[in-house]
matplotlib code that plots the C-alpha trace (Angstrom):
import matplotlib.pyplot as plt

x = [-13.3, -13.3, -12.6, -11.0, -9.4, -6.4, -5.0, -1.5, 0.3, 3.9, 6.4, 8.6, 6.4, 6.3, 7.0, 5.6, 8.3, 7.6, 3.9, 4.4, 6.8, 4.5, 1.5, 3.3, 4.8, 1.6, -0.5, 1.8, 0.9, -1.6, -5.0, -4.5, -7.3, -6.7, -3.9, -4.1, -1.2, -1.8, 0.8, 0.5, 1.8, -1.5, -1.7, -5.1, -5.1, -8.1, -7.4, -8.9, -7.8, -7.5, -4.5, -2.8, -2.9, -2.5, 0.8, 2.2, 1.3, 3.0, 6.0, 6.3, 6.2, 8.9, 11.0, 10.8, 12.3, 9.2, 7.9, 4.2, 1.7, -1.6, -4.6, -7.6]
y = [-4.5, -1.7, -2.2, 0.8, 1.7, 4.0, 5.4, 6.6, 8.2, 7.1, 9.9, 7.6, 5.8, 2.0, -0.3, -3.9, -5.3, -2.6, -3.3, -7.0, -6.3, -3.7, -6.0, -9.0, -7.1, -5.3, -8.4, -10.0, -7.4, -8.8, -7.3, -6.3, -7.7, -6.3, -4.4, -2.7, -0.9, 0.9, 1.6, 5.3, 4.9, 4.8, 2.3, 1.3, -0.9, -2.3, -3.4, -4.3, -2.0, -4.8, -6.1, -3.0, 0.8, 3.2, 4.4, 0.8, 0.5, 3.7, 2.7, -0.6, 1.0, 3.5, 0.6, -0.8, 2.5, 4.3, 7.7, 8.0, 10.8, 10.0, 11.0, 10.0]
z = [13.7, 11.1, 7.4, 5.8, 2.5, 2.0, -1.2, -2.0, -4.9, -5.5, -5.7, -7.9, -10.4, -10.4, -13.3, -13.6, -11.3, -8.6, -8.8, -8.1, -5.3, -3.6, -4.0, -2.5, 0.4, 1.4, 1.0, 3.6, 6.3, 8.8, 8.3, 4.6, 2.6, -0.9, -2.7, -6.1, -7.8, -11.1, -13.7, -12.9, -9.4, -7.5, -4.6, -3.1, 0.1, 1.8, 5.4, 8.8, 11.6, 14.0, 12.1, 10.7, 10.7, 7.8, 9.2, 9.2, 5.6, 4.7, 6.7, 4.9, 1.5, 2.5, 3.8, 0.3, -1.0, -2.2, -1.2, -0.7, -0.4, 1.1, -1.0, 1.3]

ax = plt.figure().add_subplot(projection="3d")
ax.plot(x, y, z, "-o")
ax.set_aspect("equal")
plt.show()
């Protein structure tokens, strides 16, 4: 079981509503232990690799209508 962190920048900046939506949806993924979304469009996710992969996190955010660029 590996614990990793990944960081993304949103191409389309998030407002308060978007931040809450992203946090709620990413927290629901199995293996995600922590989600932080800043007002400047930065997303940090801590996760356990036995439950989720970075690509699955990226895919979920894109399904929600956001474009991400990995920064790690």
